[in-house]
N, C-alpha and C positions, 0 to 999 in steps of 0.2 A: 935446781932452778928456782930463783927467787925474783919476785917482782916488788920487793920492798921499795917504797918511795915512788912507785909508779901509779898512774891513774888510768883506768880503763873506762871506755864508754861502750855499752852493749845495747844495740837496738833490738827490739823484740825480746827483751830480757826478762819478761815477767813469767814465762812458763817454758816448759820443754827444753829444747837445746839451749835457748838463750839463758834460761835460769841456770842450767848446768855449767855453762861457760862463766857466767857472772860469779857463781860460787867457787868455781875452780880458781879463777883469777884472784878472788879475795883470799882463798886459802894459801895462795902463793905469795900473798903480801900486798896486793894492789887494792887501792881504793876504787870503788866502782860506781859509775852512773848507769842507771837502767832506764832506757827509754821505751815507752809503749804508747799505743793508741787505744782508745776505748772501743772503737768499732770501725769497720770498713763497710763499703757500699753493700747494702743488703741484696740488691738485685743480682749481684754476681758473687755473693759471699760463699766462701768455700766450705764453711762448716755448718751451713744451714741455720745460722743464728747470728744476726747482725750485732748483738750486744756481747762483745767479748770481755768487757770489764777489764781491759788490759792494764789500765793505769792502777787500779786497785791491786792487781797481781804484781805490778812493778813495785808498789809500796811494800808489799809483803816480802819480796826478794830483798829490797833495800834493808828491811829489818833483819833478815837473815845474814846479810853482809855485815851489818853492825854487830851482830852477835858473835861474829868471828873476829871482832876487834878492829875492823876497818871502817873508814868513812864511806858513806853511801848517799846517793841522791836518786830519787825517782823523778823522771821527767815525762810529761805528756807531750808526745810529738808524733805527727804523721810524716813518715819518711818520704811521701810523695809530694809534700808541700815544701818548697824551698824556704819559706819564711819560718816554718816550724823547725826545719833542720838547722838553720842559722841560729835560732834561739836555743836549740838543744846544745849546739857546740859552745855558744857564748856562755850559757848557763853552767855547763860542765867546767869550763875554764875558770869562770868567776868564782864558783863555789868549791871546786876541788883543786884549783891551782894550775890546771893544764890538762893535756891529753897525751898519754904515751902510747896507748893501745886503742885503736878503733876496731870494734867488731860489728860488722854489718850483718845482722842475723835476721832482721824482720823479713818475713816472706809469707806468701799465700800459695795454696795449691787448689786445683780444680780439675775434675775429670770429665771430659766430653770429647767425642770424636770430632775431628776437624769439620766434617760435613754439618754437624749440628752446633758447632761452637759459636756462641754469640759474640759479637764484636765487643760488647761491654765486658764480658768475662776475659777475653783476650787482653783488652786494654788494662784491666785491673791487675792481671798477672804480670804484665810487663812493667806497669807503673810501680808496683811494690818491689818486685824481685830484681828489676834492672835499674829503672830510674832512681829508685830509693837508694841503691848502692852508689850510683853515680853522684847523687846530691850529697850524700853523707861524706863520701871520700873528698869531693871537691871542697866542701865547707870545712872539713877538718884539716886539710893539708897545711894551711898557714900555722895552725896550732901545733901540728906534728913537727913542723920544721924547727920549732923552738925546743924540741926535746930530743937529746941524743939517744940513738937506738930505738926511735919510734917505729911502730909497725901498724899495718892494716891487716885485718883478718876478715875476709869475706866468706860467708857461708853459702856454698853452692850445693851440690848434691851429686850422687852417682848418676842422677838423671841429667847431669851436665857432661857426662862421659858417654852415655848410651841412651838412645831414644826408647820410648815406651808408647804403645798404642793407647789412645785416649788422653795422652798427656803431651801432645806436640807443643802446645803453648807453654806449658811448664818446663819441658825439656829445653825449648828454645831460650827461655829466660835463664836457665842455669848454665847452658852452654855459653850464653852471653857473659855471665858473671865470671866464668873461667877465663874467657878471652880478655875481658876487661881487666881482670886482676893481673894477668901475665903482662899486658901492655903497661899497666900502671906501675908495676914493679920496675920495669926498664926505664920508665920515665922518671921515677922518684929515686932511683939508685944514687944519682949524683948528690942527693941531699942526705943520704944515709938512712932513708926511710924504706923499710921492707914491706912488701905486700904479698900475701899468700891467700889461698882459698882452701877451705875444708869441704870435703865432699862426703857428707854422712850417707849411710846406707839405710837400714830399716830400724827405726826406733819407735817404741810405742808411745808416741806423743799424741797430742790432739790431732795433728795433721794425719798421722798414720791410723788413728781410729777412724777417721773419715775414709781414708783409702781402703782400709780393711773392709768396710761396708761396701764400697764401690766395686771391689774386685772379687768378692767372695762368690762362689757358685750359687745357683738358685737353691734355696732352702738349706744352704750350708750354715751351720752354727758359726757365729763370729769367732769364738775361741778355737774351733777346729780350723777355720780359715787362717787365723793368725799362726797357729802351729804349722800349717802347711806352708805358708810364706817363708817362715824361718827355716824349715827343713829343706825346702826345695831351692831357695834362692841364696842362702848364706852357707858357704862351705864350712865355716867353723861351727855352724849349727846353733848359734845363739844370736839374739837380737842385740843391736848396739844400744847404748844408754847415753843420756845427756852427760854423764860423768866421763864416758869415753871421749866424747867430743871436747869436753872441757880440758882433759889431759893434753890433747893435741894443741888446743888454743894456748895453754900455758907454755908449751914447748915453742910454738911459733912466736909467741910474744918475747921470748928470751933467746932464740937461736940466731945469733948475730950474722951468720953466713948463709941463711936460707931465705930465698926470695923468689917470687915468680912461680911458685909451685901450687898445684892443685892436688891435695893429698886426700886419699880415700880413707875413711874409717868405716869399714863395711863388712868385716869378717871374710874378706876375700871375694866379694861379689864381682868387682871390677879390677882388672889387673893392669890398667893403664891410666 
């Protein structure tokens, strides 16, 4: 599989899954734009720290892409703001010559039972995880129509296949991404544009560091809790990695007859 001559745009590409995807696409030959936001609303921030320094992380990943011999661009963009998204698309096209692969990866997570869930936290989750995907796809479609074999890859989750207590709002957002992607694939098929979703399982990224703290038993060591999650939840018995997700992204970016799918990378956690 080769992506030579292709241009990819990855939102939330400065760390974790997004970084893994950006580097995998670059290794396959693509030039890559990496979009990030410096911070999100502190009142409903999922990582207990409003200052994410996302753009600096995006610049670091851009340097890593260039070290692989590919062109790269770091873009500061909040995917919940239409003006930012439009500027992100326009900047990618202007500086890299177009967009062949759009990867909507930016996302947030937050754990609270529905009874205690603040409206602000719910709104942030839906705004980033659902509205952000919508805005990016909508803005990118005109550019994608200009590139034969173009594709969209939206990052959902196994939480978009099965609900989890304390995560109703997060699961709702990821179920929405799966449904949106399937519908979008059917809508864009006439233009030769494919749309698929990736549903990651358990990866030890910043997001899962937070979840590990939230879900561990009282007085349970975090490392013990992590080992328990892997042992009890993943049939293959090993956590997934950003590289695992990147491998599937490369495949979906080049698989000419695959569209409308939501594919799990989860070691066998979910079988649908």
